[in-house]
N, CA, C and O atoms as a printed pandas DataFrame, in Angstrom:
     atom_number atom_name residue_name chain_id  residue_number  x_coord  y_coord  z_coord
0              1         N          MET        A               1   -1.042    3.276   11.725
1              2        CA          MET        A               1   -0.144    2.269   11.180
2              3         C          MET        A               1    1.022    2.890   10.413
3              4         O          MET        A               1    2.079    2.274   10.276
4              5         N          LYS        A               2    0.825    4.109    9.915
5              6        CA          LYS        A               2    1.879    4.756    9.143
6              7         C          LYS        A               2    3.172    4.924    9.948
7              8         O          LYS        A               2    4.245    4.632    9.419
8              9         N          PRO        A               3    3.115    5.385   11.211
9             10        CA          PRO        A               3    4.358    5.505   11.991
10            11         C          PRO        A               3    5.026    4.145   12.206
11            12         O          PRO        A               3    6.253    4.043   12.212
12            13         N          LEU        A               4    4.223    3.120   12.379
13            14        CA          LEU        A               4    4.789    1.781   12.592
14            15         C          LEU        A               4    5.505    1.301   11.335
15            16         O          LEU        A               4    6.602    0.748   11.413
16            17         N          ARG        A               5    4.892    1.509   10.192
17            18        CA          ARG        A               5    5.513    1.111    8.915
18            19         C          ARG        A               5    6.837    1.850    8.707
19            20         O          ARG        A               5    7.825    1.260    8.269
20            21         N          ALA        A               6    6.846    3.145    9.025
21            22        CA          ALA        A               6    8.067    3.942    8.863
22            23         C          ALA        A               6    9.164    3.453    9.807
23            24         O          ALA        A               6   10.328    3.363    9.418
24            25         N          HIS        A               7    8.792    3.140   11.044
25            26        CA          HIS        A               7    9.786    2.646   12.003
26            27         C          HIS        A               7   10.312    1.267   11.613
27            28         O          HIS        A               7   11.493    0.977   11.804
28            29         N          ALA        A               8    9.450    0.426   11.073
29            30        CA          ALA        A               8    9.892   -0.897   10.636
30            31         C          ALA        A               8   10.931   -0.771    9.523
31            32         O          ALA        A               8   11.940   -1.477    9.529
32            33         N          GLN        A               9   10.686    0.123    8.573
33            34        CA          GLN        A               9   11.657    0.339    7.489
34            35         C          GLN        A               9   12.946    0.944    8.037
35            36         O          GLN        A               9   14.044    0.541    7.654
36            37         N          GLU        A              10   12.802    1.912    8.933
37            38        CA          GLU        A              10   13.980    2.544    9.529
38            39         C          GLU        A              10   14.797    1.518   10.303
39            40         O          GLU        A              10   16.027    1.571   10.289
40            41         N          TRP        A              11   14.136    0.592   10.972
41            42        CA          TRP        A              11   14.817   -0.467   11.727
42            43         C          TRP        A              11   15.681   -1.309   10.788
43            44         O          TRP        A              11   16.820   -1.642   11.116
44            45         N          LEU        A              12   15.142   -1.644    9.639
45            46        CA          LEU        A              12   15.929   -2.390    8.645
46            47         C          LEU        A              12   17.131   -1.574    8.170
47            48         O          LEU        A              12   18.242   -2.093    8.062
48            49         N          ASP        A              13   16.895   -0.296    7.890
49            50        CA          ASP        A              13   17.982    0.576    7.440
50            51         C          ASP        A              13   19.066    0.707    8.507
51            52         O          ASP        A              13   20.258    0.656    8.202
52            53         N          LEU        A              14   18.646    0.876    9.757
53            54        CA          LEU        A              14   19.617    1.003   10.856
54            55         C          LEU        A              14   20.398   -0.288   11.057
55            56         O          LEU        A              14   21.583   -0.255   11.388
56            57         N          SER        A              15   19.743   -1.415   10.859
57            58        CA          SER        A              15   20.433   -2.707   10.969
58            59         C          SER        A              15   21.568   -2.782    9.951
59            60         O          SER        A              15   22.670   -3.234   10.263
60            61         N          MET        A              16   21.284   -2.336    8.740
61            62        CA          MET        A              16   22.312   -2.344    7.694
62            63         C          MET        A              16   23.439   -1.366    8.034
63            64         O          MET        A              16   24.615   -1.706    7.910
64            65         N          LYS        A              17   23.083   -0.157    8.461
65            66        CA          LYS        A              17   24.100    0.850    8.781
66            67         C          LYS        A              17   24.979    0.401    9.931
67            68         O          LYS        A              17   26.197    0.577    9.893
68            69         N          LEU        A              18   24.366   -0.179   10.955
69            70        CA          LEU        A              18   25.148   -0.651   12.096
70            71         C          LEU        A              18   26.038   -1.824   11.693
71            72         O          LEU        A              18   27.174   -1.939   12.152
72            73         N          GLY        A              19   25.516   -2.684   10.839
73            74        CA          GLY        A              19   26.322   -3.800   10.339
74            75         C          GLY        A              19   27.507   -3.325    9.514
75            76         O          GLY        A              19   28.612   -3.851    9.644
76            77         N          GLU        A              20   27.278   -2.331    8.665
77            78        CA          GLU        A              20   28.375   -1.769    7.871
78            79         C          GLU        A              20   29.415   -1.095    8.758
79            80         O          GLU        A              20   30.616   -1.216    8.518
80            81         N          ALA        A              21   28.950   -0.383    9.786
81            82        CA          ALA        A              21   29.878    0.272   10.715
82            83         C          ALA        A              21   30.695   -0.764   11.471
83            84         O          ALA        A              21   31.878   -0.550   11.738
84            85         N          ALA        A              22   30.075   -1.877   11.815
85            86        CA          ALA        A              22   30.782   -2.942   12.526
86            87         C          ALA        A              22   31.818   -3.614   11.636
87            88         O          ALA        A              22   32.868   -4.046   12.111
88            89         N          MET        A              23   31.522   -3.698   10.348
89            90        CA          MET        A              23   32.506   -4.290    9.427
90            91         C          MET        A              23   33.722   -3.385    9.291
91            92         O          MET        A              23   34.840   -3.864    9.100
92            93         N          ALA        A              24   33.505   -2.088    9.389
93            94        CA          ALA        A              24   34.614   -1.137    9.311
94            95         C          ALA        A              24   35.425   -1.130   10.605
95            96         O          ALA        A              24   36.645   -0.967   10.575
96            97         N          ASN        A              25   34.752   -1.307   11.734
97            98        CA          ASN        A              25   35.420   -1.303   13.035
98            99         C          ASN        A              25   34.548   -2.132   13.973
99           100         O          ASN        A              25   33.424   -1.737   14.284
100          101         N          ALA        A              26   35.053   -3.276   14.425
101          102        CA          ALA        A              26   34.267   -4.191   15.258
102          103         C          ALA        A              26   33.759   -3.529   16.535
103          104         O          ALA        A              26   32.722   -3.933   17.059
104          105         N          ASP        A              27   34.462   -2.527   17.044
105          106        CA          ASP        A              27   34.022   -1.835   18.256
106          107         C          ASP        A              27   32.680   -1.123   18.054
107          108         O          ASP        A              27   31.942   -0.901   19.014
108          109         N          ASN        A              28   32.369   -0.768   16.814
109          110        CA          ASN        A              28   31.103   -0.087   16.538
110          111         C          ASN        A              28   29.897   -0.966   16.865
111          112         O          ASN        A              28   28.843   -0.455   17.243
112          113         N          ALA        A              29   30.043   -2.270   16.725
113          114        CA          ALA        A              29   28.935   -3.179   17.043
114          115         C          ALA        A              29   28.594   -3.095   18.524
115          116         O          ALA        A              29   27.429   -2.945   18.894
116          117         N          GLY        A              30   29.604   -3.193   19.358
117          118        CA          GLY        A              30   29.365   -3.110   20.798
118          119         C          GLY        A              30   28.896   -1.738   21.231
119          120         O          GLY        A              30   28.057   -1.616   22.123
120          121         N          ALA        A              31   29.432   -0.709   20.607
121          122        CA          ALA        A              31   29.077    0.661   20.979
122          123         C          ALA        A              31   27.606    0.968   20.699
123          124         O          ALA        A              31   26.982    1.741   21.426
124          125         N          GLY        A              32   27.060    0.370   19.660
125          126        CA          GLY        A              32   25.670    0.640   19.301
126          127         C          GLY        A              32   24.684   -0.420   19.758
127          128         O          GLY        A              32   23.479   -0.280   19.551
128          129         N          ALA        A              33   25.189   -1.487   20.382
129          130        CA          ALA        A              33   24.341   -2.640   20.685
130          131         C          ALA        A              33   23.177   -2.334   21.624
131          132         O          ALA        A              33   22.040   -2.702   21.330
132          133         N          VAL        A              34   23.437   -1.678   22.729
133          134        CA          VAL        A              34   22.368   -1.420   23.699
134          135         C          VAL        A              34   21.307   -0.510   23.086
135          136         O          VAL        A              34   20.112   -0.762   23.236
136          137         N          ASP        A              35   21.736    0.545   22.398
137          138        CA          ASP        A              35   20.782    1.456   21.772
138          139         C          ASP        A              35   19.974    0.746   20.682
139          140         O          ASP        A              35   18.781    1.006   20.522
140          141         N          TYR        A              36   20.623   -0.148   19.938
141          142        CA          TYR        A              36   19.930   -0.916   18.908
142          143         C          TYR        A              36   18.866   -1.822   19.534
143          144         O          TYR        A              36   17.747   -1.911   19.029
144          145         N          LEU        A              37   19.213   -2.482   20.617
145          146        CA          LEU        A              37   18.242   -3.349   21.280
146          147         C          LEU        A              37   17.077   -2.554   21.860
147          148         O          LEU        A              37   15.929   -2.994   21.799
148          149         N          MET        A              38   17.370   -1.390   22.419
149          150        CA          MET        A              38   16.308   -0.538   22.943
150          151         C          MET        A              38   15.380   -0.087   21.806
151          152         O          MET        A              38   14.157   -0.121   21.941
152          153         N          TYR        A              39   15.978    0.333   20.693
153          154        CA          TYR        A              39   15.199    0.734   19.513
154          155         C          TYR        A              39   14.301   -0.427   19.077
155          156         O          TYR        A              39   13.108   -0.249   18.829
156          157         N          SER        A              40   14.890   -1.599   18.991
157          158        CA          SER        A              40   14.146   -2.790   18.573
158          159         C          SER        A              40   12.968   -3.054   19.508
159          160         O          SER        A              40   11.875   -3.399   19.059
160          161         N          GLY        A              41   13.197   -2.891   20.793
161          162        CA          GLY        A              41   12.128   -3.100   21.762
162          163         C          GLY        A              41   10.991   -2.112   21.600
163          164         O          GLY        A              41    9.822   -2.494   21.650
164          165         N          TYR        A              42   11.323   -0.841   21.405
165          166        CA          TYR        A              42   10.280    0.170   21.211
166          167         C          TYR        A              42    9.447   -0.130   19.965
167          168         O          TYR        A              42    8.224    0.003   19.993
168          169         N          VAL        A              43   10.092   -0.529   18.885
169          170        CA          VAL        A              43    9.351   -0.812   17.646
170          171         C          VAL        A              43    8.516   -2.086   17.800
171          172         O          VAL        A              43    7.389   -2.154   17.310
172          173         N          THR        A              44    9.059   -3.076   18.469
173          174        CA          THR        A              44    8.304   -4.315   18.699
174          175         C          THR        A              44    7.063   -4.043   19.543
175          176         O          THR        A              44    5.976   -4.531   19.231
176          177         N          LEU        A              45    7.224   -3.268   20.605
177          178        CA          LEU        A              45    6.064   -2.924   21.434
178          179         C          LEU        A              45    5.052   -2.092   20.654
179          180         O          LEU        A              45    3.848   -2.235   20.864
180          181         N          ALA        A              46    5.513   -1.239   19.770
181          182        CA          ALA        A              46    4.600   -0.457   18.935
182          183         C          ALA        A              46    3.745   -1.383   18.072
183          184         O          ALA        A              46    2.549   -1.153   17.893
184          185         N          TYR        A              47    4.367   -2.419   17.547
185          186        CA          TYR        A              47    3.633   -3.398   16.743
186          187         C          TYR        A              47    2.511   -4.030   17.563
187          188         O          TYR        A              47    1.377   -4.132   17.095
188          189         N          PHE        A              48    2.825   -4.450   18.779
189          190        CA          PHE        A              48    1.809   -5.091   19.606
190          191         C          PHE        A              48    0.720   -4.114   20.050
191          192         O          PHE        A              48   -0.450   -4.486   20.133
192          193         N          TRP        A              49    1.103   -2.858   20.336
193          194        CA          TRP        A              49    0.087   -1.861   20.678
194          195         C          TRP        A              49   -0.806   -1.573   19.490
195          196         O          TRP        A              49   -2.007   -1.365   19.664
196          197         N          ALA        A              50   -0.260   -1.554   18.298
197          198        CA          ALA        A              50   -1.076   -1.330   17.098
198          199         C          ALA        A              50   -2.080   -2.467   16.922
199          200         O          ALA        A              50   -3.244   -2.231   16.597
200          201         N          ARG        A              51   -1.630   -3.684   17.136
201          202        CA          ARG        A              51   -2.537   -4.839   17.026
202          203         C          ARG        A              51   -3.653   -4.758   18.060
203          204         O          ARG        A              51   -4.817   -5.025   17.760
204          205         N          MET        A              52   -3.277   -4.383   19.291
205          206        CA          MET        A              52   -4.291   -4.265   20.344
206          207         C          MET        A              52   -5.305   -3.173   20.005
207          208         O          MET        A              52   -6.505   -3.341   20.225
208          209         N          ALA        A              53   -4.819   -2.062   19.472
209          210        CA          ALA        A              53   -5.712   -0.945   19.139
210          211         C          ALA        A              53   -6.682   -1.329   18.031
211          212         O          ALA        A              53   -7.859   -0.973   18.086
212          213         N          VAL        A              54   -6.205   -2.040   17.041
213          214        CA          VAL        A              54   -7.085   -2.467   15.943
214          215         C          VAL        A              54   -8.177   -3.389   16.477
215          216         O          VAL        A              54   -9.353   -3.222   16.156
216          217         N          LEU        A              55   -7.781   -4.361   17.292
217          218        CA          LEU        A              55   -8.766   -5.279   17.864
218          219         C          LEU        A              55   -9.749   -4.533   18.765
219          220         O          LEU        A              55  -10.952   -4.794   18.736
220          221         N          ALA        A              56   -9.229   -3.609   19.561
221          222        CA          ALA        A              56  -10.088   -2.834   20.459
222          223         C          ALA        A              56  -11.093   -2.004   19.659
223          224         O          ALA        A              56  -12.261   -1.916   20.037
224          225         N          GLN        A              57  -10.653   -1.401   18.568
225          226        CA          GLN        A              57  -11.576   -0.615   17.739
226          227         C          GLN        A              57  -12.661   -1.497   17.133
227          228         O          GLN        A              57  -13.809   -1.072   16.996
228          229         N          GLN        A              58  -12.302   -2.712   16.774
229          230        CA          GLN        A              58  -13.303   -3.644   16.247
230          231         C          GLN        A              58  -14.330   -4.008   17.322
231          232         O          GLN        A              58  -15.530   -4.087   17.055
232          233         N          LYS        A              59  -13.832   -4.227   18.541
233          234        CA          LYS        A              59  -14.721   -4.565   19.660
234          235         C          LYS        A              59  -15.642   -3.389   19.992
235          236         O          LYS        A              59  -16.821   -3.587   20.287
236          237         N          ILE        A              60  -15.111   -2.174   19.944
237          238        CA          ILE        A              60  -15.921   -0.983   20.211
238          239         C          ILE        A              60  -17.014   -0.847   19.147
239          240         O          ILE        A              60  -18.174   -0.592   19.470
240          241         N          ALA        A              61  -16.637   -1.018   17.891
241          242        CA          ALA        A              61  -17.601   -0.888   16.787
242          243         C          ALA        A              61  -18.712   -1.924   16.894
243          244         O          ALA        A              61  -19.859   -1.653   16.539
244          245         N          ALA        A              62  -18.369   -3.102   17.381
245          246        CA          ALA        A              62  -19.357   -4.174   17.507
246          247         C          ALA        A              62  -20.079   -4.134   18.856
247          248         O          ALA        A              62  -20.969   -4.946   19.107
248          249         N          ALA        A              63  -19.698   -3.188   19.724
249          250        CA          ALA        A              63  -20.248   -3.108   21.086
250          251         C          ALA        A              63  -20.134   -4.467   21.776
251          252         O          ALA        A              63  -21.052   -4.917   22.462
252          253         N          ASP        A              64  -18.992   -5.100   21.575
253          254        CA          ASP        A              64  -18.730   -6.442   22.096
254          255         C          ASP        A              64  -17.914   -6.351   23.390
255          256         O          ASP        A              64  -16.715   -6.072   23.348
256          257         N          GLY        A              65  -18.546   -6.580   24.515
257          258        CA          GLY        A              65  -17.827   -6.574   25.784
258          259         C          GLY        A              65  -17.817   -5.204   26.440
259          260         O          GLY        A              65  -18.647   -4.341   26.153
260          261         N          ASP        A              66  -16.856   -5.037   27.325
261          262        CA          ASP        A              66  -16.720   -3.801   28.102
262          263         C          ASP        A              66  -16.083   -2.728   27.222
263          264         O          ASP        A              66  -14.862   -2.693   27.063
264          265         N          VAL        A              67  -16.898   -1.869   26.662
265          266        CA          VAL        A              67  -16.440   -0.847   25.722
266          267         C          VAL        A              67  -15.410    0.075   26.370
267          268         O          VAL        A              67  -14.446    0.473   25.715
268          269         N          SER        A              68  -15.595    0.419   27.631
269          270        CA          SER        A              68  -14.637    1.313   28.295
270          271         C          SER        A              68  -13.258    0.674   28.397
271          272         O          SER        A              68  -12.246    1.370   28.315
272          273         N          PHE        A              69  -13.206   -0.640   28.573
273          274        CA          PHE        A              69  -11.923   -1.349   28.583
274          275         C          PHE        A              69  -11.214   -1.179   27.239
275          276         O          PHE        A              69  -10.016   -0.902   27.188
276          277         N          TYR        A              70  -11.964   -1.347   26.162
277          278        CA          TYR        A              70  -11.380   -1.236   24.825
278          279         C          TYR        A              70  -11.023    0.206   24.481
279          280         O          TYR        A              70  -10.039    0.452   23.783
280          281         N          GLU        A              71  -11.806    1.148   24.960
281          282        CA          GLU        A              71  -11.462    2.554   24.760
282          283         C          GLU        A              71  -10.148    2.892   25.468
283          284         O          GLU        A              71   -9.335    3.655   24.947
284          285         N          ALA        A              72   -9.948    2.324   26.647
285          286        CA          ALA        A              72   -8.683    2.533   27.375
286          287         C          ALA        A              72   -7.505    1.939   26.604
287          288         O          ALA        A              72   -6.409    2.501   26.606
288          289         N          LYS        A              73   -7.732    0.809   25.951
289          290        CA          LYS        A              73   -6.672    0.209   25.122
290          291         C          LYS        A              73   -6.268    1.145   23.992
291          292         O          LYS        A              73   -5.081    1.338   23.733
292          293         N          VAL        A              74   -7.250    1.720   23.325
293          294        CA          VAL        A              74   -6.975    2.633   22.210
294          295         C          VAL        A              74   -6.231    3.868   22.722
295          296         O          VAL        A              74   -5.279    4.330   22.092
296          297         N          MET        A              75   -6.664    4.394   23.855
297          298        CA          MET        A              75   -6.000    5.573   24.424
298          299         C          MET        A              75   -4.567    5.262   24.839
299          300         O          MET        A              75   -3.671    6.087   24.659
300          301         N          THR        A              76   -4.354    4.088   25.388
301          302        CA          THR        A              76   -3.004    3.705   25.809
302          303         C          THR        A              76   -2.095    3.512   24.592
303          304         O          THR        A              76   -0.918    3.870   24.629
304          305         N          ALA        A              77   -2.641    2.951   23.528
305          306        CA          ALA        A              77   -1.862    2.803   22.295
306          307         C          ALA        A              77   -1.472    4.173   21.750
307          308         O          ALA        A              77   -0.337    4.376   21.318
308          309         N          ARG        A              78   -2.405    5.098   21.772
309          310        CA          ARG        A              78   -2.107    6.469   21.310
310          311         C          ARG        A              78   -1.013    7.094   22.166
311          312         O          ARG        A              78   -0.090    7.722   21.647
312          313         N          PHE        A              79   -1.122    6.917   23.483
313          314        CA          PHE        A              79   -0.089    7.409   24.404
314          315         C          PHE        A              79    1.274    6.820   24.032
315          316         O          PHE        A              79    2.269    7.541   23.961
316          317         N          TYR        A              80    1.310    5.520   23.796
317          318        CA          TYR        A              80    2.568    4.855   23.451
318          319         C          TYR        A              80    3.173    5.458   22.183
319          320         O          TYR        A              80    4.361    5.777   22.145
320          321         N          PHE        A              81    2.349    5.610   21.152
321          322        CA          PHE        A              81    2.849    6.115   19.873
322          323         C          PHE        A              81    3.287    7.575   19.946
323          324         O          PHE        A              81    4.222    7.980   19.254
324          325         N          GLU        A              82    2.616    8.362   20.779
325          326        CA          GLU        A              82    2.939    9.793   20.846
326          327         C          GLU        A              82    3.973   10.148   21.904
327          328         O          GLU        A              82    4.668   11.154   21.764
328          329         N          ARG        A              83    4.094    9.346   22.960
329          330        CA          ARG        A              83    4.975    9.711   24.072
330          331         C          ARG        A              83    6.197    8.813   24.219
331          332         O          ARG        A              83    7.243    9.281   24.670
332          333         N          LEU        A              84    6.095    7.544   23.855
333          334        CA          LEU        A              84    7.209    6.626   24.068
334          335         C          LEU        A              84    7.961    6.263   22.790
335          336         O          LEU        A              84    9.192    6.247   22.776
336          337         N          LEU        A              85    7.237    5.977   21.735
337          338        CA          LEU        A              85    7.898    5.606   20.475
338          339         C          LEU        A              85    8.858    6.675   19.952
339          340         O          LEU        A              85    9.876    6.317   19.359
340          341         N          PRO        A              86    8.583    7.975   20.142
341          342        CA          PRO        A              86    9.538    8.984   19.665
342          343         C          PRO        A              86   10.933    8.901   20.308
343          344         O          PRO        A              86   11.880    9.511   19.812
344          345         N          ARG        A              87   11.054    8.164   21.384
345          346        CA          ARG        A              87   12.379    7.982   21.999
346          347         C          ARG        A              87   13.359    7.287   21.059
347          348         O          ARG        A              87   14.572    7.331   21.264
348          349         N          THR        A              88   12.820    6.650   20.032
349          350        CA          THR        A              88   13.693    5.988   19.067
350          351         C          THR        A              88   14.585    6.982   18.322
351          352         O          THR        A              88   15.647    6.616   17.820
352          353         N          GLU        A              89   14.147    8.241   18.254
353          354        CA          GLU        A              89   14.949    9.256   17.547
354          355         C          GLU        A              89   16.310    9.432   18.211
355          356         O          GLU        A              89   17.330    9.478   17.523
356          357         N          SER        A              90   16.339    9.531   19.531
357          358        CA          SER        A              90   17.631    9.687   20.212
358          359         C          SER        A              90   18.438    8.404   20.139
359          360         O          SER        A              90   19.663    8.449   20.032
360          361         N          LEU        A              91   17.767    7.258   20.196
361          362        CA          LEU        A              91   18.482    5.987   20.101
362          363         C          LEU        A              91   19.144    5.823   18.733
363          364         O          LEU        A              91   20.241    5.273   18.628
364          365         N          LYS        A              92   18.477    6.297   17.704
365          366        CA          LYS        A              92   19.036    6.236   16.348
366          367         C          LYS        A              92   20.351    7.022   16.288
367          368         O          LYS        A              92   21.336    6.556   15.716
368          369         N          ILE        A              93   20.352    8.199   16.875
369          370        CA          ILE        A              93   21.555    9.044   16.868
370          371         C          ILE        A              93   22.688    8.383   17.651
371          372         O          ILE        A              93   23.825    8.326   17.183
372          373         N          THR        A              94   22.371    7.890   18.838
373          374        CA          THR        A              94   23.433    7.327   19.673
374          375         C          THR        A              94   23.951    5.997   19.145
375          376         O          THR        A              94   25.140    5.705   19.278
376          377         N          MET        A              95   23.087    5.188   18.550
377          378        CA          MET        A              95   23.588    3.898   18.054
378          379         C          MET        A              95   24.534    4.065   16.867
379          380         O          MET        A              95   25.387    3.213   16.618
380          381         N          LEU        A              96   24.375    5.171   16.140
381          382        CA          LEU        A              96   25.227    5.404   14.978
382          383         C          LEU        A              96   26.411    6.327   15.277
383          384         O          LEU        A              96   27.164    6.683   14.371
384          385         N          ALA        A              97   26.575    6.712   16.535
385          386        CA          ALA        A              97   27.645    7.645   16.904
386          387         C          ALA        A              97   29.043    7.027   16.813
387          388         O          ALA        A              97   30.043    7.744   16.845
388          389         N          GLY        A              98   29.109    5.724   16.701
389          390        CA          GLY        A              98   30.409    5.076   16.583
390          391         C          GLY        A              98   31.043    4.800   17.931
391          392         O          GLY        A              98   30.494    5.141   18.979
392          393         N          ALA        A              99   32.202    4.179   17.884
393          394        CA          ALA        A              99   32.872    3.736   19.107
394          395         C          ALA        A              99   33.971    4.675   19.577
395          396         O          ALA        A              99   34.482    4.509   20.684
396          397         N          ASP        A             100   34.345    5.651   18.770
397          398        CA          ASP        A             100   35.490    6.492   19.131
398          399         C          ASP        A             100   35.323    7.165   20.489
399          400         O          ASP        A             100   36.264    7.213   21.281
400          401         N          ASN        A             101   34.125    7.685   20.759
401          402        CA          ASN        A             101   33.929    8.384   22.025
402          403         C          ASN        A             101   33.963    7.433   23.222
403          404         O          ASN        A             101   34.097    7.878   24.362
404          405         N          ILE        A             102   33.843    6.153   22.976
405          406        CA          ILE        A             102   33.949    5.154   24.039
406          407         C          ILE        A             102   35.380    4.643   24.147
407          408         O          ILE        A             102   35.903    4.466   25.248
408          409         N          MET        A             103   36.004    4.410   23.010
409          410        CA          MET        A             103   37.311    3.748   22.979
410          411         C          MET        A             103   38.483    4.716   23.115
411          412         O          MET        A             103   39.618    4.266   23.273
412          413         N          ASP        A             104   38.250    6.029   23.059
413          414        CA          ASP        A             104   39.337    6.994   23.136
414          415         C          ASP        A             104   40.070    7.010   24.486
415          416         O          ASP        A             104   41.265    7.304   24.539
416          417         N          MET        A             105   39.366    6.700   25.560
417          418        CA          MET        A             105   39.986    6.768   26.872
418          419         C          MET        A             105   41.016    5.643   27.020
419          420         O          MET        A             105   40.690    4.471   26.832
420          421         N          PRO        A             106   42.248    5.999   27.353
421          422        CA          PRO        A             106   43.274    4.964   27.515
422          423         C          PRO        A             106   42.925    4.034   28.686
423          424         O          PRO        A             106   42.365    4.466   29.694
424          425         N          GLU        A             107   43.260    2.787   28.535
425          426        CA          GLU        A             107   42.966    1.781   29.542
426          427         C          GLU        A             107   43.565    2.153   30.905
427          428         O          GLU        A             107   42.979    1.856   31.946
428          429         N          ALA        A             108   44.712    2.793   30.893
429          430        CA          ALA        A             108   45.375    3.159   32.148
430          431         C          ALA        A             108   44.521    4.077   33.019
431          432         O          ALA        A             108   44.644    4.063   34.243
432          433         N          LEU        A             109   43.655    4.875   32.391
433          434        CA          LEU        A             109   42.816    5.779   33.171
434          435         C          LEU        A             109   41.718    5.040   33.952
435          436         O          LEU        A             109   41.110    5.612   34.857
436          437         N          PHE        A             110   41.473    3.799   33.610
437          438        CA          PHE        A             110   40.510    3.003   34.345
438          439         C          PHE        A             110   41.117    2.471   35.640
439          440         O          PHE        A             110   40.398    1.956   36.495
440          441         N          GLN        A             111   42.423    2.592   35.788
441          442        CA          GLN        A             111   43.132    2.053   36.937
442          443         C          GLN        A             111   43.158    3.048   38.108
443          444         O          GLN        A             111   43.594    2.688   39.202
444          445         N          LEU        A             112   42.708    4.269   37.904
445          446        CA          LEU        A             112   42.802    5.306   38.931
446          447         C          LEU        A             112   41.984    5.012   40.135
447          448         O          LEU        A             112   41.969    5.801   41.079
């Protein structure tokens, strides 16, 4: 749960930073939007995997139902937290990179 708590706080912090960047330059909102949504999705899925893992551990402890099914849930949650959730690190960098690298190209170059 510790990684989830840290990501939830970071998500709030990033929301504020992206909002402040957008107030300084409206293009920053669009430039970071896709990465922000992807980040949000990864953290949201982490929340649901954490809930599934907790329930699965309770079912395993109680020997309630197909234990191997619940063990697979716990393993999949671990996989998610260790292999997929870390992708938020690159999304954090790109969402805060600003719009300059997108907006620098003159419109005329799109006409080629």
